[in-house]
C-alpha positions in Angstrom: -13.8 120.8 76.8 -11.2 120.1 74.1 -8.5 117.4 75.3 -6.3 114.5 73.9 -6.1 111.0 74.4 -2.7 109.4 75.0 -2.1 106.4 74.9 1.6 105.4 76.1 3.5 102.4 77.4 0.2 100.3 77.8 -1.2 103.6 79.5 -4.0 106.3 78.7 -4.6 109.7 79.8 -6.1 113.0 79.0 -4.2 116.1 78.2 -6.0 118.9 78.9 -3.6 122.0 77.1 -6.3 124.2 75.1 -5.9 128.0 76.1 -8.9 128.8 74.6 -10.5 126.8 77.0 -9.1 127.2 80.1 -10.1 125.2 83.6 -11.6 128.4 85.4 -14.8 126.6 87.3 -15.4 123.5 89.2 -17.6 122.5 86.2 -14.5 122.4 83.7 -12.7 120.1 86.5 -15.6 117.5 86.3 -16.0 118.2 82.5 -12.0 116.9 82.7 -13.3 114.1 84.6 -15.8 112.3 82.4 -13.8 112.5 79.9 -11.3 110.5 81.9 -14.2 108.2 83.0 -15.6 108.1 79.2 -12.1 107.5 77.8 -11.3 104.6 80.7 -8.0 107.1 81.8 -8.0 108.0 85.5 -4.7 109.6 84.5 -4.7 113.4 83.6 -1.9 115.8 82.7 -3.1 119.8 82.4 -0.7 122.4 80.5 0.2 125.7 82.1 -1.9 127.4 79.1 -5.0 125.4 79.9 -5.1 127.2 84.0 -6.9 130.4 84.4 -5.3 132.8 86.4 -7.8 132.4 89.0 -6.0 128.6 89.3 -3.2 130.1 90.5 -5.0 132.8 93.2 -5.7 130.4 96.1 -8.3 132.9 97.6 -10.4 132.0 95.2 -10.7 128.0 96.0 -10.1 126.9 92.5 -7.1 125.3 93.0 -8.3 123.1 96.1 -12.2 122.7 94.7 -10.6 121.3 91.3 -7.8 119.1 93.2 -10.3 117.5 95.8 -12.2 116.6 92.3 -9.4 114.9 91.3 -9.1 113.0 94.4 -12.6 111.9 95.1 -12.8 110.1 91.3 -9.3 108.9 91.5 -8.0 110.6 88.8 -4.1 111.0 89.2 -3.5 114.5 87.9 0.1 115.9 87.0 0.5 119.8 86.1 2.7 121.4 83.6 4.2 124.5 84.6 7.1 125.9 83.3 6.5 130.1 84.4 8.6 129.6 87.6 6.8 133.1 88.3 3.8 131.1 88.6 4.8 129.3 91.4 4.8 131.3 94.2 3.3 132.7 97.6 0.8 130.6 98.8 0.3 128.4 95.8 3.7 127.4 96.0 3.0 125.8 99.5 0.2 124.3 98.5 2.0 122.8 95.6 4.6 121.5 97.6 2.4 120.2 100.2 0.6 118.2 97.4 3.8 116.8 95.5 3.9 114.5 99.0 1.5 112.7 97.4 0.5 110.2 95.1 -2.6 111.8 93.3 -1.3 114.8 92.5 2.1 116.4 91.2 3.8 119.8 89.5 6.4 119.3 86.9 8.5 121.5 84.7 7.9 118.9 81.4 5.9 116.6 80.0 8.0 113.9 80.0 8.8 114.3 83.9 5.1 113.7 84.3 4.4 110.9 82.2 6.9 108.9 83.9 5.3 109.9 87.1 2.0 109.1 86.2 3.3 105.6 84.2 5.1 104.1 86.7 
C-alpha cells in the first residue's frame, strides 16, 4: 500500500492518495492501520481518489467495516471527498452521523481535515 508520512504541527499522519491502489477490501484497511502503527501515527487522511466505488455503496459493507477497524485500532481518520455526487443516499446519512463523533469525519479539503486531526 502506497502512502505518505506527513509531519505537521508536531503531529504525524499517514495520507493515502494513490488511485492505483484504492482502498477496496478489509485487508487494505488493515494495511493502512499497520502503516499508521509502524510510523507511530494514529492519524489518517484518505483522499477520494484512493477509495473504490464499493466504499461509497453501503450495500457492500466496505465503508462500515473499514471505519469500524479504524475505531478498533484507535486511528482517527478523515476522508477528503470533493465530488458532491459521491455523497448521496445512505452514504450521506452514514457520514452525517459519523461526523458527529471524534473518530472519523469527511471534509472537502485537506486543510480542514488536518486542522481537525491535529487539534
